[in-house]
Structures are given as C-alpha cells and as structure tokens.
C-alpha positions as CSV (number, residue, x, y, z in Angstrom):
1,X,0.1,-53.9,24.6
2,X,2.3,-52.3,22.3
3,X,2.4,-55.2,19.8
4,X,-2.0,-55.1,20.5
5,X,-1.9,-50.8,19.9
6,X,0.4,-51.5,16.4
7,X,-2.0,-54.4,15.0
8,X,-4.9,-52.3,15.9
9,X,-3.3,-49.0,13.9
10,X,-2.3,-51.7,11.2
11,X,-5.7,-52.7,10.6
12,X,-7.3,-49.5,10.7
13,X,-8.2,-47.9,7.3
14,X,-5.6,-45.3,6.3
15,X,-7.3,-43.7,3.0
16,X,-9.1,-40.6,5.4
17,X,-5.9,-40.1,6.8
18,X,-3.5,-40.0,3.9
19,X,-6.5,-38.1,2.3
20,X,-6.1,-35.7,5.2
21,X,-2.3,-35.4,5.0
22,X,-2.9,-34.5,1.0
23,X,-5.5,-31.8,2.4
24,X,-3.1,-30.6,5.0
25,X,-0.1,-29.9,2.6
26,X,-2.5,-28.5,-0.4
27,X,-4.6,-25.8,2.1
28,X,-1.4,-24.5,3.5
29,X,0.5,-24.1,0.4
30,X,-2.6,-22.3,-1.0
31,X,-3.2,-19.6,2.2
32,X,0.3,-19.5,3.5
33,X,2.4,-19.7,0.7
34,X,0.8,-19.0,-2.6
35,X,-1.5,-16.4,-1.2
36,X,1.0,-13.7,-0.1
37,X,3.3,-14.1,-3.2
38,X,0.6,-14.0,-5.5
39,X,-0.7,-10.7,-3.9
40,X,2.9,-9.6,-3.9
41,X,3.6,-10.5,-7.5
42,X,0.3,-8.8,-8.4
43,X,0.6,-5.4,-6.7
44,X,3.9,-5.2,-6.9
45,X,3.7,-1.7,-7.2
46,X,1.9,-0.7,-4.2
47,X,3.8,-3.3,-1.7
48,X,7.7,-2.8,-0.6
49,X,8.2,-6.5,0.4
50,X,11.1,-7.9,-1.2
51,X,10.1,-11.9,-2.2
52,X,12.9,-13.0,0.1
53,X,11.4,-11.4,2.9
54,X,7.8,-13.0,2.3
55,X,9.4,-16.4,2.0
56,X,11.0,-15.9,5.0
57,X,7.8,-15.4,6.8
58,X,5.4,-18.0,4.9
59,X,7.5,-20.8,4.9
60,X,7.4,-21.5,8.8
61,X,3.6,-20.7,8.4
62,X,3.3,-23.3,5.9
63,X,5.0,-25.8,7.5
64,X,3.8,-25.4,11.1
65,X,0.0,-25.0,9.5
66,X,0.6,-28.2,7.4
67,X,2.0,-30.0,10.5
68,X,-1.0,-28.8,12.8
69,X,-3.6,-29.9,10.0
70,X,-1.9,-33.4,10.0
71,X,-1.8,-33.6,13.8
72,X,-5.6,-33.0,14.1
73,X,-6.3,-35.3,11.3
74,X,-4.2,-38.1,13.2
75,X,-6.3,-37.5,16.1
76,X,-9.6,-37.9,14.0
77,X,-8.4,-41.1,12.7
78,X,-7.4,-42.4,16.2
79,X,-11.0,-41.7,17.4
80,X,-13.0,-43.3,15.1
81,X,-13.4,-43.8,11.1
82,X,-16.6,-41.6,11.3
83,X,-14.5,-38.7,12.9
84,X,-11.9,-38.5,10.5
85,X,-14.3,-38.8,7.5
86,X,-16.1,-36.0,8.8
87,X,-12.8,-34.3,9.1
88,X,-11.9,-34.9,5.6
89,X,-15.2,-33.7,4.5
90,X,-15.0,-30.1,6.1
91,X,-11.3,-29.7,5.0
92,X,-12.0,-30.4,1.4
93,X,-15.0,-28.5,1.3
94,X,-13.0,-25.3,2.8
95,X,-10.1,-26.2,0.5
96,X,-12.4,-25.6,-2.5
97,X,-14.2,-22.9,-1.8
98,X,-11.5,-21.2,-0.4
99,X,-9.6,-21.8,-3.9
100,X,-12.9,-20.8,-5.9
101,X,-13.6,-17.6,-3.1
102,X,-10.3,-16.4,-3.8
103,X,-10.0,-16.8,-7.5
104,X,-13.1,-16.0,-9.1
105,X,-15.2,-14.2,-6.8
106,X,-13.2,-10.7,-6.3
107,X,-15.5,-8.6,-8.0
108,X,-17.0,-7.6,-4.5
109,X,-13.9,-7.1,-2.4
110,X,-13.1,-3.6,-1.6
111,X,-9.9,-2.4,-1.8
112,X,-7.4,-3.0,1.0
113,X,-6.7,0.3,1.9
114,X,-7.7,0.8,5.7
115,X,-10.8,2.7,4.7
116,X,-14.0,1.8,6.7
117,X,-16.1,-0.6,4.8
118,X,-19.8,-1.1,5.5
119,X,-19.5,-5.1,5.2
120,X,-23.0,-5.3,5.8
121,X,-23.8,-3.7,2.7
122,X,-22.2,-6.0,0.4
123,X,-24.9,-8.4,0.2
124,X,-24.0,-9.7,-2.9
125,X,-20.5,-10.9,-2.0
126,X,-22.3,-12.7,1.1
127,X,-24.5,-14.3,-0.7
128,X,-22.0,-15.8,-3.1
129,X,-19.9,-16.9,-0.4
130,X,-22.9,-18.7,1.1
131,X,-24.1,-20.3,-2.3
132,X,-20.5,-21.6,-3.0
133,X,-20.6,-23.6,0.4
134,X,-23.9,-24.7,-0.2
135,X,-23.2,-25.7,-3.8
136,X,-19.7,-27.6,-2.9
137,X,-21.3,-29.2,0.0
138,X,-24.1,-30.5,-2.0
139,X,-21.9,-31.6,-4.6
140,X,-19.8,-33.7,-2.1
141,X,-22.8,-35.4,-0.8
142,X,-24.0,-36.4,-4.3
143,X,-20.3,-37.8,-5.2
144,X,-20.5,-39.9,-2.5
145,X,-23.9,-41.3,-2.7
146,X,-22.9,-41.8,-6.3
147,X,-19.3,-43.1,-6.4
148,X,-18.8,-44.0,-2.8
149,X,-16.2,-42.9,-0.2
150,X,-12.9,-44.4,-1.9
151,X,-13.7,-42.4,-5.3
152,X,-14.4,-39.6,-3.4
153,X,-11.3,-39.8,-1.4
154,X,-9.5,-40.3,-5.0
155,X,-11.1,-37.5,-6.3
156,X,-10.2,-35.4,-3.5
157,X,-6.6,-36.0,-3.5
158,X,-6.3,-35.6,-7.5
159,X,-7.8,-31.9,-6.9
160,X,-5.3,-31.3,-4.2
161,X,-2.5,-32.3,-6.4
162,X,-3.7,-31.0,-9.8
163,X,-4.7,-27.2,-8.1
164,X,-1.4,-27.4,-6.3
165,X,0.8,-27.9,-9.3
166,X,-1.3,-25.1,-11.7
167,X,-0.7,-22.8,-8.5
168,X,3.0,-23.3,-8.4
169,X,3.2,-23.1,-12.2
170,X,1.1,-19.6,-11.8
171,X,3.4,-18.6,-9.2
172,X,6.9,-19.0,-11.4
173,X,4.8,-17.4,-14.3
174,X,4.1,-14.2,-12.1
175,X,7.4,-14.1,-10.4
176,X,8.8,-13.5,-14.0
177,X,6.0,-11.3,-15.4
178,X,6.2,-9.1,-12.3
179,X,10.1,-8.8,-12.3
180,X,9.6,-9.5,-8.6
181,X,13.5,-10.6,-9.0
182,X,14.5,-6.9,-8.9
183,X,15.1,-6.1,-5.3
184,X,13.8,-3.1,-4.1
185,X,16.9,-2.1,-2.3
186,X,16.5,1.5,-1.3
187,X,14.8,3.5,1.3
188,X,13.7,7.1,1.7
189,X,14.4,8.1,5.6
190,X,13.6,11.0,7.3
191,X,17.2,12.2,7.5
192,X,17.8,15.8,7.4
193,X,13.9,16.2,7.1
194,X,13.8,19.5,8.2
195,X,17.2,20.8,7.5
196,X,16.8,24.2,5.8
197,X,19.2,26.7,4.0
198,X,20.3,29.9,4.7
199,X,20.7,30.3,1.1
200,X,18.0,29.2,-0.9
201,X,15.5,26.5,-0.3
202,X,13.3,24.9,-3.1
203,X,10.2,22.6,-1.3
204,X,7.7,20.6,-2.8
205,X,5.2,19.7,0.2
206,X,2.4,17.3,-1.4
207,X,-0.7,16.6,0.3
208,X,-2.3,12.9,-0.7
209,X,-5.8,13.3,-2.4
210,X,-6.7,16.8,-1.9
211,X,-9.3,17.8,-4.3
212,X,-9.4,21.7,-5.4
213,X,-12.9,21.7,-5.0
214,X,-13.0,21.1,-1.2
215,X,-9.8,23.6,-1.3
216,X,-11.5,26.5,-3.2
217,X,-14.6,25.7,-0.5
218,X,-12.4,25.7,2.6
219,X,-10.8,29.2,1.3
220,X,-14.3,30.4,0.7
221,X,-15.6,29.6,4.3
222,X,-12.4,30.2,6.3
223,X,-10.1,33.0,6.0
224,X,-8.0,31.9,8.4
225,X,-6.8,29.3,5.4
226,X,-6.6,32.3,3.3
227,X,-4.1,34.1,5.9
228,X,-2.3,30.6,5.9
229,X,-1.7,30.9,2.6
230,X,-0.6,34.5,2.2
231,X,2.1,35.1,-0.2
232,X,0.9,31.9,-2.4
233,X,-1.3,32.0,-5.6
234,X,-4.0,29.4,-5.8
235,X,-4.8,27.9,-9.2
236,X,-8.4,26.5,-8.8
237,X,-8.4,25.5,-12.8
238,X,-5.1,23.4,-12.4
239,X,-5.4,20.0,-14.2
240,X,-3.4,17.2,-13.0
241,X,-1.9,14.3,-15.1
242,X,-2.8,10.8,-13.6
243,X,-5.0,9.7,-11.1
244,X,-2.7,7.2,-9.4
245,X,-0.1,8.2,-6.9
246,X,2.8,6.3,-8.5
247,X,2.2,7.6,-11.9
248,X,1.5,11.2,-10.7
249,X,4.2,11.8,-8.5
250,X,6.8,10.3,-11.1
251,X,5.5,12.7,-13.7
252,X,5.6,15.4,-11.2
253,X,9.1,15.1,-10.8
254,X,10.2,14.6,-14.0
255,X,7.6,15.8,-16.6
256,X,7.8,12.4,-18.8
257,X,4.7,10.4,-19.6
258,X,3.9,6.9,-19.1
259,X,3.1,5.5,-22.1
260,X,2.8,1.7,-20.8
261,X,5.2,0.5,-23.4
262,X,8.0,-0.5,-20.7
263,X,8.2,-1.9,-17.0
264,X,7.1,0.8,-14.9
265,X,10.3,0.3,-12.9
266,X,12.5,1.1,-15.8
267,X,10.5,4.1,-16.9
268,X,10.4,5.3,-13.3
269,X,14.4,4.8,-13.2
270,X,14.9,6.6,-16.5
271,X,12.2,9.3,-15.3
272,X,14.2,10.3,-12.3
273,X,17.5,10.1,-14.0
274,X,16.4,12.1,-16.7
275,X,14.4,14.8,-15.0
276,X,15.1,18.5,-16.2
277,X,14.5,19.3,-12.3
278,X,16.8,16.9,-10.8
279,X,19.7,18.0,-13.6
280,X,19.1,21.9,-12.8
281,X,19.0,21.5,-8.9
282,X,22.2,19.3,-9.2
283,X,23.9,21.7,-11.6
284,X,22.9,24.7,-9.0
285,X,24.5,22.3,-6.1
286,X,21.4,21.5,-4.3
287,X,21.3,18.9,-1.5
288,X,18.3,17.2,-2.6
289,X,15.9,15.1,-0.1
290,X,13.1,13.0,-1.5
291,X,10.8,12.1,1.1
292,X,8.5,9.7,-0.4
293,X,7.8,5.8,-1.0
294,X,8.0,6.4,-4.9
295,X,11.2,5.3,-5.4
296,X,12.5,3.6,-8.5
297,X,14.6,0.5,-7.7
298,X,17.5,2.1,-8.6
299,X,20.8,2.6,-6.6
300,X,21.6,5.7,-8.4
301,X,19.1,7.8,-5.9
302,X,21.4,6.8,-3.1
303,X,24.2,9.0,-4.7
304,X,21.8,11.7,-5.8
305,X,19.5,12.1,-2.7
306,X,20.6,13.3,0.9
307,X,17.8,10.7,2.5
308,X,17.8,7.6,0.5
309,X,19.5,5.0,1.6
310,X,20.5,1.1,0.3
311,X,18.1,-1.0,2.3
312,X,19.1,-4.5,3.8
313,X,16.6,-6.5,3.9
314,X,15.4,-7.9,7.2
315,X,12.7,-8.4,9.8
316,X,12.0,-6.5,13.2
317,X,9.4,-8.6,14.1
318,X,8.5,-12.1,12.7
319,X,5.3,-12.5,14.3
320,X,4.2,-8.9,13.7
321,X,5.4,-9.8,9.8
322,X,3.5,-13.1,9.8
323,X,0.2,-11.4,10.9
324,X,0.6,-9.3,7.7
325,X,0.9,-11.7,5.6
326,X,-2.3,-14.2,7.3
327,X,-4.5,-11.0,6.7
328,X,-3.3,-10.5,3.1
329,X,-4.2,-14.1,2.4
330,X,-7.3,-14.2,4.6
331,X,-8.6,-11.0,2.7
332,X,-8.3,-12.8,-0.8
333,X,-9.5,-16.1,0.2
334,X,-11.4,-16.2,3.4
335,X,-15.1,-16.5,3.4
336,X,-16.6,-13.4,2.6
337,X,-18.4,-13.1,6.0
338,X,-15.0,-13.0,7.7
339,X,-12.9,-10.7,5.6
340,X,-13.5,-7.7,7.3
341,X,-11.7,-9.4,10.1
342,X,-8.5,-9.6,7.9
343,X,-9.0,-5.9,6.7
344,X,-6.5,-3.2,7.6
345,X,-3.9,-0.7,6.4
346,X,-0.8,-1.9,5.0
347,X,1.4,0.5,5.9
348,X,1.1,-0.7,9.2
349,X,3.2,-3.8,7.9
350,X,6.1,-1.6,7.2
351,X,8.1,-1.2,10.6
352,X,8.2,-5.2,10.3
353,X,9.8,-5.4,7.3
354,X,12.4,-2.5,7.8
355,X,15.4,-2.9,9.8
356,X,15.2,-0.5,12.9
357,X,18.6,1.1,12.0
358,X,16.3,3.0,9.5
359,X,14.4,5.9,10.3
360,X,11.5,5.7,7.5
361,X,10.3,8.9,5.9
362,X,7.4,10.6,7.9
363,X,4.2,9.5,6.0
364,X,1.1,10.3,8.6
365,X,-0.4,13.6,8.9
366,X,0.3,13.5,12.7
367,X,3.4,12.2,12.8
368,X,4.8,15.3,10.4
369,X,2.8,17.8,12.8
370,X,4.5,16.7,15.5
371,X,7.7,16.5,14.1
372,X,7.8,20.5,13.2
373,X,9.2,21.7,16.6
374,X,11.8,24.4,16.7
375,X,14.2,21.9,18.1
376,X,14.3,19.3,15.3
377,X,15.1,22.0,12.6
378,X,18.8,22.7,11.5
379,X,20.1,25.1,9.3
380,X,22.8,24.6,6.2
381,X,24.3,27.5,4.2
382,X,23.8,24.9,1.0
383,X,21.2,25.4,-1.0
384,X,18.1,22.7,-0.2
385,X,15.7,21.1,-2.2
386,X,13.0,19.0,-0.3
387,X,10.3,16.7,-1.9
388,X,8.0,15.9,1.0
389,X,4.7,13.8,0.9
390,X,2.5,12.9,3.2
391,X,-1.1,11.6,3.8
392,X,-2.8,14.8,2.9
393,X,-6.4,13.5,2.5
394,X,-5.7,10.4,1.5
395,X,-8.0,7.2,2.7
396,X,-8.7,6.0,5.3
397,X,-9.9,9.4,7.1
398,X,-8.9,8.5,10.4
399,X,-7.6,12.0,12.0
400,X,-10.0,14.7,13.7
401,X,-9.4,18.3,13.5
402,X,-7.6,18.2,16.6
403,X,-5.3,15.7,15.3
404,X,-6.4,12.6,17.2
405,X,-7.3,9.3,16.0
406,X,-10.5,8.3,15.1
407,X,-12.0,5.6,12.7
408,X,-15.6,6.7,12.8
409,X,-17.0,9.8,11.3
410,X,-14.2,11.4,9.9
411,X,-15.2,13.4,6.6
412,X,-12.9,14.5,3.9
413,X,-13.7,18.2,4.5
414,X,-12.3,17.4,8.0
415,X,-8.9,15.4,6.5
416,X,-8.5,18.8,4.0
417,X,-8.6,21.0,7.1
418,X,-6.2,18.6,9.0
419,X,-3.5,19.1,5.9
420,X,-4.1,23.0,6.0
421,X,-3.4,23.2,9.6
422,X,-0.2,20.9,9.2
423,X,0.6,23.4,6.5
424,X,-0.3,26.1,8.3
425,X,2.1,24.8,11.2
426,X,5.1,24.0,8.6
427,X,4.9,27.2,7.1
428,X,4.9,29.6,10.8
429,X,8.2,27.0,11.6
430,X,10.0,28.6,8.4
431,X,9.1,32.1,9.2
432,X,10.3,31.5,12.7
433,X,13.6,30.0,11.4
434,X,14.0,33.0,9.3
435,X,14.1,31.3,5.7
436,X,10.6,31.7,4.4
437,X,11.7,34.6,2.3
438,X,14.5,32.9,0.7
439,X,12.2,29.8,-0.2
440,X,10.4,28.7,-2.9
441,X,7.5,26.6,-1.8
442,X,4.8,24.7,-3.5
443,X,2.0,22.8,-1.7
444,X,0.0,20.8,-3.9
445,X,-1.7,17.3,-4.3
446,X,-0.5,14.5,-6.4
447,X,-4.0,14.1,-7.6
448,X,-7.7,14.8,-6.4
449,X,-10.6,12.7,-5.0
450,X,-13.8,11.9,-6.2
451,X,-16.1,13.6,-3.7
452,X,-19.5,12.8,-4.7
453,X,-19.6,10.6,-8.0
454,X,-17.2,7.6,-6.8
455,X,-18.0,5.8,-10.3
456,X,-16.2,8.7,-12.0
457,X,-12.8,9.6,-12.0
458,X,-13.0,13.1,-13.1
459,X,-12.5,14.6,-9.9
460,X,-8.9,12.7,-9.3
461,X,-7.8,15.1,-12.3
462,X,-8.3,18.4,-10.0
463,X,-5.6,18.5,-7.7
464,X,-4.9,21.4,-5.2
465,X,-2.1,23.5,-6.1
466,X,-0.4,26.6,-4.6
467,X,2.7,28.4,-5.0
468,X,5.1,30.9,-3.4
469,X,8.4,32.5,-5.1
470,X,11.4,34.0,-3.6
471,X,10.5,37.1,-1.4
472,X,6.8,37.2,-2.2
473,X,4.8,39.2,0.1
474,X,0.7,39.8,-0.6
475,X,-2.6,38.1,0.5
476,X,-3.6,35.2,-1.2
477,X,-4.1,35.4,-4.8
478,X,-6.6,33.3,-7.2
479,X,-5.3,32.6,-10.6
480,X,-7.8,31.4,-13.2
481,X,-5.1,30.6,-15.5
482,X,-6.0,27.2,-17.4
483,X,-2.9,25.3,-16.6
484,X,-1.7,21.6,-15.9
485,X,0.7,19.6,-14.7
486,X,2.3,19.4,-18.2
487,X,3.3,22.7,-17.3
488,X,5.1,21.9,-13.9
489,X,8.6,21.5,-15.4
490,X,9.0,24.7,-17.0
491,X,7.3,26.4,-14.1
492,X,9.6,24.7,-11.6
493,X,12.7,25.6,-13.7
494,X,11.6,29.3,-13.8
495,X,10.9,29.5,-10.2
496,X,14.7,28.1,-9.5
497,X,15.8,31.2,-11.2
498,X,14.1,33.4,-9.3
499,X,11.0,34.1,-11.1
500,X,7.7,34.8,-8.8
501,X,5.4,32.3,-8.7
C-alpha cells in the first residue's frame, strides 16, 4: 500500500506544487518580512521600533506563513490537479496585486494616525483596487490560453524570484539610507514627572496641535477659561516655526533651524547639546526633565535629564507586537476595501516593544489628568525644569468633555476644551502645593491645526501660546505683539533671570 502511494505521488505532476512553494515564500516575504521593515525605514522619524526588535517579531511570522502556505498548496495538490492549479492562480494574482497595490497605488491611502476615516467616501482608491484585480485576472487568463500552463508556471516562478530579489536590494538600500543601524537607545520615562521645587520651577506644558484661533474663540465664549489662565499673558499673534512635531519641538527647545543639510537625528542631537536654554538651566543647577518622545538617539541625554534612561530593547508581548506588524503590512499592501480593518493608532504598539520596567512618559490627556492628584506630587529644594508634551488636540479626536473615550462625534473644539480643563487642574494643584508663585509656566502648542481648509498648512503655523512669569498676579492679559517661535530662546533666558512674562 505504501508502495502504491509512493508511485501515485511520483507520477503526479509537481509543477503546480513547486510554483505554490515559490509563491508561499514570495508572498510571505513581501507581506511579513519586507513590508514592516520598509515602513520602519521610510518612517524612521515617527516609529520607535528598532530593526532588531521588528526582525524578532516578523521572522517567525514569515516562517509560519510560508509553512502554512506550502501546507495548503500540498493539500490542494493531493486533492487534484485542478484544485492546486486554482490555488496557484489565486495565490499568484493575490501576490502580484498586493505588490502593485503597496508599491504604486498609495495616493489615496489616509495617514495612519488613528483618526476616523470615512472609507466609503474614498471611491477612487476602491475603484483602483478592483480594476487592478480585474486586469490581473484577465492577463492571467490570456497568458494561460496563449502560452499554456507550463509557460504560466515558469512566468510566475520567475516573477517570484525577480520581485523578491528587487525587494531584498531595496530593503538593504533603505536600511543604510535611513541610518536604521543607529539604535534608538534612550527613552523618556515618567520618573519624577510631578516633582516640583520649593525654590524655582520652569515649566513648559505643550498641548499638541492646539490652534490659537480655536483658543481665542474659547476665551471669547467662556469666561471660565480666562480664569484658568489668570496671571498669564496670551499671544494670539504668535507664529510657529514648523508645522510638524519633530521639527517644531527641536526648534522650541534649541532655537536651531533645520536646513535639511544633514541627517535629522544628527541635527537634533547637536541642537539639544547646544541649546542655550539647556545650557543656562545646567549652569543654574536645575534638575531637568524632558517628557516627550522627541528624543535624539544620544546617550548624553541620559546624563542631562532626570527622566531619560538607556533603553534595553525587548518585547513585552510577542503576539501583541506581531499584531502591530500585520496591521502595518496590511494597511500598506492590503486590498483597498480591507485597509480599514488594519488602520490603528501606532501609539497602541508602544507597550509591546518597551520592557515593563520602564514607565513611559505620559502622552494621553486623560492619563495626565488622572495623574494630577495631590498624592502623586513631591517636593525638592533644588530648582526644577519640566518640559511636558501631551496629546492635546492631536488626532484622533477620541475624548469627550467628561474625559471618557469616544471614537465618534468628538470635535476639534471639544479636544481643545479638554486641553484647557487638563491645564486648569494642573495649575490648581501647583497652587495647592504652594509652588505656583515661584514658577515660570508656559502653556503652548508645538504647532497649530487647519480647522477649515485641510489643503492648507497656514493654520499649522499659528500655535497657542500663554506665559506666566514668577510672582505674576493679574487677570488674563492679551498681547497683540507680533511674536514668533524665533523669539523663544531669548524669552526663555529672560524668564530664567526673573523677568515677568
């Protein structure tokens, strides 16, 4: 009986099975190996994963997916020649369509930032996906009829090898171009986030993406928000530096413009090292805390900032991390109508890639709000500097006025109101603690937000900015002075010397 089975298997054509093996390797390499690394290398400025971390996650996925694909093709091969050929046909069409979809049809894909997307309104992207599949299926049918199944198999195997080799060369090139061999080896933790000084405090609270136009409207319509910012001077004519967070934060803290003439991380590292603000704070023996993800890959930060630690890379949950990688790949390379199921906020991944012994700096508005309780504050007699950066009004808009999460129906105005409520609670606790009067407090945005015309970046350049100097007491004042973030370093240094806001 065993002999009969062996003879049967020996006589069966293995072309379809061999093609299926080629496809299994190629498909899983593209989706599980190439795609996550490509996304990392192309978006190194925004992602916090290291190359080594991702490979530890995706290599097992690649192996499991490849073995599963081969197993399925083997089962189809055992069933019948027609079954395995149908499997090869579908597998090959999926492979080539996936490659084209993720390489050439990217214009209509929304940014992956957790914001709610009206997918049904993106008709062009959907139409392109369906048209691509139709063209590919027709092309396969014509190829089979004109050249025969044997040539079809040869063409598919050649395509698998050729595309995979191209992807490997591309991956290596992107690795070196993005300088991904430089590991992000430092992390901002929440250590001493609410430690305040009985001597002097210099606090910069950054509410991401708050536009001065919306702030002005809220001040006009709600006296309670003017009371939140009593003792502060509000500058509605403030002009920002950059419309994106990483450039803007670096400029705010250093006053050094990025001219795009060097690698960004090199620029950011040098900007922090040479920051007039940081230098003066150190000269005055301030304990410095930098509570933001916008860190340079520079171990000198560990020595300078109280809450920055070297990061020993690791995984807290393999399957959680694997789910993130699958979503990344699916969002870029998946069929357009399926992309909605892969969309998510990348911040959800952070805990899977950060060892649990690190308490990552707080980002969410509600988390910061909940942290602001008397028992979480502590005091020191040394001067303290805090730069605290929270979500503010950044998309996705997912929190209501009562600070409950809701992914539907939350407006930009509500998000800014939440920002002011969080700020109000923080300022009240500083007053209760007795450190409000001896504190320079700046509440600002890294950049603004385009509330109306999404095709314009104009409102990104109008960030919210309020400042209170040491010992200031007055109702909220509004200054129409024409100021910009280019003035910040001088202003910071004057505030450090005790000048009023």
